[in-house]
C-alpha positions in Angstrom: -31.4 -24.5 -28.1 -29.1 -21.1 -28.8 -31.2 -19.4 -26.3 -30.6 -22.0 -23.6 -27.1 -22.3 -24.4 -26.8 -18.7 -24.1 -28.6 -18.8 -20.6 -26.4 -21.4 -19.4 -23.0 -19.5 -20.2 -24.6 -16.6 -18.4 -25.2 -18.4 -15.3 -21.6 -20.0 -15.4 -19.9 -16.7 -16.0 -22.1 -15.6 -12.9 -21.1 -18.8 -10.7 -17.5 -18.0 -11.8 -17.8 -14.5 -10.7 -19.3 -15.8 -7.1 -16.7 -18.2 -6.7 -14.0 -15.2 -7.0 -15.7 -13.1 -4.7 -15.8 -16.2 -2.2 -11.9 -16.9 -2.5 -11.4 -13.2 -2.1 -13.2 -13.1 1.2 -12.6 -16.6 2.6 -9.1 -17.1 1.3 -8.0 -17.5 4.8 -10.0 -20.9 4.7 -8.2 -22.4 2.4 -5.7 -24.8 4.0 -1.9 -26.1 3.2 0.6 -24.9 0.7 -2.6 -23.6 -1.4 -3.7 -21.1 1.1 -0.3 -20.0 1.6 0.2 -19.3 -1.9 -3.3 -17.6 -2.0 -2.6 -15.3 0.6 0.4 -13.9 -0.7 -0.7 -13.3 -4.4 -4.1 -12.1 -3.0 -3.9 -8.7 -4.6 -2.9 -10.1 -8.3 -6.5 -11.6 -8.2 -7.9 -8.4 -9.3 -6.6 -9.3 -12.7 -9.3 -11.7 -12.8 -12.1 -9.4 -11.9 -12.7 -7.7 -15.4 -12.9 -11.2 -17.0 -16.6 -12.0 -16.0 -17.5 -8.5 -16.3 -16.6 -8.6 -20.0 -18.2 -12.0 -20.7 -21.5 -10.9 -18.8 -21.4 -7.5 -21.1 -21.0 -9.3 -24.2 -23.8 -11.6 -23.4 -26.1 -8.5 -22.7 -27.2 -10.1 -19.4 -27.6 -7.6 -16.8 -28.3 -10.3 -14.5 -25.0 -12.1 -14.5 -23.4 -8.6 -15.0 -24.8 -7.4 -11.8 -23.2 -10.7 -9.8 -20.2 -10.3 -11.7 -19.8 -7.0 -9.8 -19.4 -8.7 -6.8 -15.8 -9.7 -7.0 -14.8 -6.2 -8.2 -16.7 -4.5 -5.1 -14.9 -7.1 -2.9 -11.4 -6.3 -4.1 -12.1 -2.4 -4.2 -12.9 -3.0 -0.8 -10.0 -4.8 0.1 -7.4 -3.3 -1.5 -8.6 0.3 -3.1 -7.4 2.2 -0.2 -3.9 0.5 -0.9 -3.8 2.4 -4.1 -4.4 6.0 -2.7 -1.6 8.2 -1.8 -1.8 8.4 2.4 1.2 10.6 2.9 0.3 12.7 6.3 2.5 15.5 6.4 5.9 17.0 5.5 7.5 16.8 9.3 9.1 13.5 10.1 11.5 13.0 13.5 13.0 9.8 12.2 13.7 8.2 8.9 14.2 4.3 8.5 15.4 2.4 5.5 15.8 -1.6 5.4 17.3 -3.9 2.3 18.1 -7.4 2.1 21.3 -6.7 0.7 21.6 -10.2 -0.8 24.5 -12.9 0.2 25.5 -12.9 -3.5 25.1 -9.2 -4.4 27.9 -8.7 -7.0 27.5 -4.7 -6.3 26.8 -3.8 -2.8 28.3 -0.4 -2.8 25.8 0.2 -5.7 22.8 -1.0 -3.9 23.8 0.8 -0.7 24.5 4.2 -2.5 21.1 4.2 -3.8 19.7 3.9 -0.5 22.0 6.3 0.9 21.1 8.8 -1.6 17.2 8.7 0.2 19.2 9.9 3.5 17.7 7.6 6.1 18.8 8.2 9.3 18.7 4.3 10.2 19.5 1.6 7.6 18.8 -1.5 8.5 20.6 -4.8 6.2 19.6 -8.3 6.0 22.0 -11.0 4.5 25.4 -9.9 5.7 28.0 -12.0 4.6 31.9 -11.6 5.4 32.5 -10.1 2.0 29.6 -7.7 1.7 29.9 -6.6 5.2 33.3 -5.2 4.7 31.8 -3.5 1.4 28.9 -2.1 3.7 31.2 -1.0 6.5 33.5 0.9 3.7 30.4 2.7 2.2 28.5 3.5 5.4 30.9 3.9 7.8 32.2 7.4 6.9 28.2 8.9 6.8 26.9 6.5 9.5 29.1 6.3 12.6 27.1 4.0 14.8 26.5 0.7 13.7 25.4 -2.7 15.4 25.9 -6.0 13.7 25.1 -9.5 14.8 25.1 -12.3 12.5 23.6 -11.7 9.0 22.0 -8.8 10.3 23.1 -5.1 10.7 22.1 -1.5 11.1 24.0 1.4 10.4 22.7 5.1 12.0 23.4 8.6 12.1 22.4 8.8 15.4 23.9 7.2 18.5 22.8 3.6 19.3 22.3 1.9 22.6 21.6 -1.4 24.4 22.1 -3.2 21.5 21.2 -7.0 22.0 21.0 -10.3 20.1 17.5 -11.5 19.6 17.0 -14.9 19.6 14.0 -16.1 16.9 14.8 -19.9 17.3 16.4 -20.3 14.1 19.7 -21.9 15.1 22.1 -18.4 14.2 21.9 -14.6 15.0 19.2 -13.1 12.4 17.6 -10.5 14.5 18.9 -7.7 16.9 17.3 -5.0 19.0 18.8 -1.4 19.6 17.8 2.0 21.1 17.6 5.2 18.7 17.3 8.5 20.2 14.4 10.8 18.9 12.9 14.2 20.4 10.5 12.6 21.9 12.4 9.7 23.7 14.3 6.7 22.7 12.9 4.4 19.7 13.5 0.7 20.5 14.4 -1.0 17.0 14.1 -4.7 16.1 16.1 -5.4 12.8 15.1 -8.9 11.8 15.3 -11.4 9.0 12.8 -14.3 9.6 13.0 -17.6 8.0 12.1 -18.3 4.1 8.5 -19.3 3.6 7.4 -21.5 0.7 3.9 -22.7 0.0 4.6 -26.0 1.3 7.2 -25.3 4.1 6.0 -22.5 6.4 6.6 -24.0 9.7 10.2 -22.3 10.4 9.0 -18.9 9.2 5.9 -19.3 11.2 8.3 -20.4 14.4 10.7 -17.2 13.9 7.3 -14.9 14.0 5.9 -16.2 16.9 9.4 -16.0 18.6 10.1 -12.1 17.3 6.5 -10.9 18.1 7.0 -12.6 21.6 10.2 -10.3 22.1 8.3 -7.4 20.9 5.2 -7.8 23.0 7.4 -8.2 26.4 9.2 -4.8 25.2 7.3 -2.1 27.1 9.1 0.6 25.2 6.4 3.1 24.2 8.0 3.7 20.8 9.1 0.5 18.5 9.8 -0.1 15.0 10.4 -3.6 13.4 12.4 -3.6 10.2 13.7 -6.2 7.9 12.8 -8.9 5.6 10.1 -10.9 7.2 9.4 -13.4 4.7 5.6 -12.6 5.1 3.4 -10.7 2.7 0.7 -8.3 4.2 -1.9 -10.5 3.1 -0.6 -13.5 4.6 -2.7 -15.2 7.6 0.4 -15.1 9.8 0.6 -11.4 9.3 -2.0 -10.9 12.1 0.7 -11.8 14.7 2.6 -8.5 14.4 -0.5 -6.6 15.6 -0.7 -3.9 17.3 2.3 -2.9 15.2 0.9 -1.2 12.2 2.3 -1.5 8.6 4.0 1.9 7.6 3.0 1.1 4.0 -0.5 0.7 4.7 -0.6 3.8 6.9 1.1 6.1 4.6 2.2 4.5 1.2 0.7 4.6 -2.1 0.2 1.4 -3.8 1.2 -2.2 -2.7 4.7 -1.6 -2.3 5.9 -4.8 -3.5 9.9 -5.4 -3.0 10.5 -8.9 -4.7 11.7 -10.0 -7.0 13.4 -6.9 -7.8 13.1 -6.7 -11.3 9.6 -7.1 -11.4 8.4 -7.1 -7.7 5.3 -9.2 -7.2 5.2 -9.7 -3.2 6.1 -7.5 -0.4 8.2 -9.5 2.2 10.0 -6.7 3.3 8.4 -4.3 5.9 8.8 -1.5 8.5 6.2 -2.1 11.1 5.7 0.6 14.2 4.0 0.7 17.4 3.5 4.3 19.3 4.2 6.6 16.6 2.9 8.0 13.4 3.8 7.1 10.1 4.2 10.2 7.3 5.3 8.5 4.4 6.4 4.8 3.1 7.9 4.2 -0.1 10.0 1.5 -2.0 13.3 2.4 -3.7 15.4 0.2 -6.1 18.5 -1.0 -5.0 20.5 -1.9 -7.9 22.3 -5.5 -7.6 19.7 -6.6 -4.6 17.1 -9.0 -5.6 15.0 -6.9 -3.2 14.0 -3.5 -3.1 14.3 -1.1 -0.1 11.6 0.2 2.0 11.7 3.5 3.7 9.5 5.2 6.1 9.3 8.7 7.7 7.6 8.4 11.3 6.8 11.2 13.6 7.6 9.8 17.0 5.2 12.0 19.0 
């Protein structure tokens, strides 16, 4: 009887491992709110991978142990490359930063100072209010003489900005704009955006803003395009594919997942810098005191 229970336990362990592997591979087939939550938290399923392996090892079941390697292999194939530093080179033509400043941020100057210390050529901000906009102007205007602000989104630049215009993302008020930034290889069209919030059971408005923004970018014939801001969409979200052929700078040249929210202990990455027609040399995340998001920075070769 004990031996039979032992075999049943090993079979249950193997079945759990298969279910975990299937969840990793087929997560986009899970519908509704559960599917949205699963997409966003997908990397964290890696925390479950050692459990069936440990149980199989304790049971000394070689067959179960081999089966329990399946989710480990799936997770490693999906996310292993993300953990390897991929910085391409020391050279860059343009350094860009984006930060959700936070409408209720009690100390925007501290957050801005931390990002400015990284010396971006262009800084994109979201959740600008009447109060923190004044603070941003006071902190940034001396070092960043060029700026464009529309609604709750703005950007400050050390480089001249041309052709500023709001971008309608169908949210009822302005939360996106576009400008052109010069580079050694020609102008870069930069879209600064703050898409609608997404919650597991309420993503329709976020999805609509993704569709509106990606349509505007797709219609843009500029050879070099950047999209920066709080896109409220994790890299593993099934809706993230809509941004293609834009490439995620963190995936191109970052180290690790680059989680940005919540700032104290980030578990998700809703903030992104995406690019088309350039190459990313480096991407990283920076703590910005007072904001509930961390800043995202990227260095790009514009050739």
